[in-house]
C-alpha positions as CSV (number, residue, x, y, z in Angstrom):
1,M,89.9,96.3,122.6
2,P,93.7,95.6,121.8
3,A,96.4,97.3,123.9
4,S,97.4,100.7,122.9
5,N,100.5,102.7,123.2
6,R,100.7,106.4,123.9
7,T,102.6,108.6,121.5
8,T,103.0,112.3,120.7
9,V,102.1,113.6,117.3
10,Y,102.5,117.2,116.1
11,L,99.8,118.3,113.6
12,D,99.6,121.5,111.7
13,A,97.2,123.8,113.4
14,P,94.5,123.7,110.7
15,L,94.6,119.9,110.6
16,H,94.3,119.7,114.3
17,R,91.4,122.1,114.2
18,A,89.7,120.0,111.5
19,L,90.3,116.8,113.4
20,R,88.8,118.2,116.6
21,L,85.7,119.4,114.6
22,K,85.4,115.9,112.9
23,S,85.7,114.3,116.3
24,A,82.9,116.4,117.8
25,E,80.6,115.8,114.7
26,T,81.1,112.0,114.5
27,D,81.4,111.2,118.3
28,A,84.7,109.5,117.5
29,S,87.8,110.4,119.6
30,V,90.7,112.1,118.0
31,S,92.7,108.9,118.7
32,E,90.0,106.8,116.9
33,L,90.1,109.0,113.9
34,I,94.0,108.9,113.7
35,N,94.0,105.2,114.2
36,A,91.5,104.8,111.3
37,A,93.5,107.0,109.0
38,V,96.8,105.2,109.7
39,R,95.0,101.8,109.2
40,Q,93.6,103.1,106.0
41,S,97.1,104.3,104.8
42,L,98.8,101.1,105.7
43,A,96.2,99.0,103.9
44,E,96.7,101.1,100.8
45,D,100.5,100.5,101.1
46,A,99.8,96.7,101.3
47,D,97.6,96.9,98.3
48,D,100.4,98.7,96.4
49,L,103.0,96.2,97.5
50,A,100.7,93.4,96.4
51,A,100.3,95.0,92.9
52,F,104.1,95.4,92.6
53,R,104.6,91.6,93.4
54,D,101.8,90.7,90.9
55,R,103.6,92.7,88.2
56,A,107.2,91.9,89.1
57,K,107.5,89.4,86.2
58,E,106.2,91.8,83.5
59,P,108.6,92.9,80.9
60,R,110.2,96.3,81.6
61,L,110.5,99.2,79.2
62,S,113.4,101.6,79.3
63,F,112.6,105.2,79.2
64,E,114.9,105.5,76.3
65,S,113.0,103.0,74.3
66,V,109.5,104.5,75.0
67,V,110.9,108.0,73.9
68,R,112.5,106.5,70.8
69,D,109.1,104.7,70.0
70,L,107.1,107.9,70.5
71,K,109.5,109.9,68.2
72,K,109.2,107.0,65.6
73,R,105.4,107.2,65.6
74,G,105.4,111.0,65.4
75,K,104.1,111.5,68.9
76,L,107.0,113.8,69.9
């Protein structure tokens, strides 16, 4: 198991209660559940950043040109 650091996290009471219940039902510690949630969130961020990089060279549309086009086509 990798080294771990201790930190203090303040949770809203209903979230803390739900987390404790999930911990009891899944036999996973609160720390394990929090670590998994943070890992998942960071992985989603990494996916988003990769998508931004992949689309960086796509042409950009200005808001004004989109609105103008919608009006011209009778959509607004």
